[in-house]
C-alpha positions in Angstrom: -45.5 -91.6 80.4 -46.7 -88.0 80.2 -48.2 -85.1 82.3 -51.0 -83.8 81.6 -50.6 -80.1 81.0 -53.6 -79.3 83.4 -52.9 -81.0 85.7 -49.4 -79.8 86.0 -50.6 -76.4 85.9 -52.6 -77.5 88.9 -49.5 -78.6 90.6 -47.0 -76.0 89.8 -50.4 -73.4 90.9 -51.3 -75.8 94.4 -47.1 -75.5 94.5 -47.1 -71.8 95.4 -49.8 -71.5 97.2 -48.2 -73.5 99.8 -44.4 -73.4 99.9 -43.5 -70.7 101.2 -46.2 -70.5 104.2 -44.7 -74.8 104.5 -41.6 -72.4 104.4 -42.1 -70.4 106.9 -43.4 -73.3 109.7 -40.0 -75.0 108.3 -37.9 -71.8 109.0 -40.1 -72.1 112.9 -40.2 -75.3 113.4 -36.4 -77.1 112.2 -33.8 -78.7 113.5 -30.7 -78.7 113.3 -30.9 -82.5 111.6 -33.6 -80.8 109.0 -31.5 -77.7 108.4 -28.8 -80.4 107.9 -30.8 -82.3 105.4 -31.9 -79.0 103.6 -28.5 -78.3 103.2 -28.1 -81.5 101.4 -31.0 -82.2 99.2 -30.4 -78.1 98.0 -26.8 -78.9 97.5 -27.7 -82.1 95.2 -30.9 -79.8 93.5 -28.7 -77.7 92.3 -25.9 -79.6 91.5 -27.9 -81.8 89.2 -29.6 -78.2 87.3 -26.3 -77.5 86.6 -25.4 -80.8 85.5 -27.9 -82.8 84.2 -30.0 -80.2 82.7 -32.0 -82.2 80.1 -32.8 -85.4 82.6 -35.8 -85.4 83.5 -35.8 -88.3 86.1 -33.0 -86.9 87.8 -33.9 -82.9 87.7 -37.8 -84.7 89.3 -36.5 -86.8 92.2 -33.5 -84.4 93.1 -37.0 -81.9 93.3 -39.1 -83.6 95.6 -35.1 -84.7 98.0 -35.4 -80.8 98.8 -39.5 -80.2 98.7 -40.1 -83.7 101.2 -37.2 -82.4 103.3 -38.5 -78.8 103.6 -42.3 -80.8 104.3 -40.9 -82.7 107.3 -38.7 -79.8 108.4 -41.9 -78.1 109.1 -43.3 -80.6 111.8 -47.3 -80.9 110.4 -47.5 -84.6 109.4 -50.2 -83.9 107.1 -47.8 -81.4 104.9 -45.6 -84.5 104.3 -48.4 -86.6 103.5 -51.1 -84.1 100.5 -47.0 -83.8 98.9 -46.6 -87.3 98.7 -50.0 -87.1 96.7 -48.5 -86.2 94.4 -45.2 -88.4 93.9 -47.4 -90.5 91.4 -47.9 -87.1 88.7 
């Protein structure tokens, strides 16, 4: 199902505004398991970008998994809840 352009633009803007702060929190709080999860999901995302650049389903899933790991690494229960609310979109 197509996503409204304004909704997508709003989500991307929200992401640009919040993720630098969340990445900082993750850098300060992440344990070794979080770092491993980020590395693995980041590598999968890069692999999918290289091998399946025209597969929006795969790219969206890999992107979501990477950012989900980032939210968990920040050790703030609200970040994953907030981020997961975008999953249906």
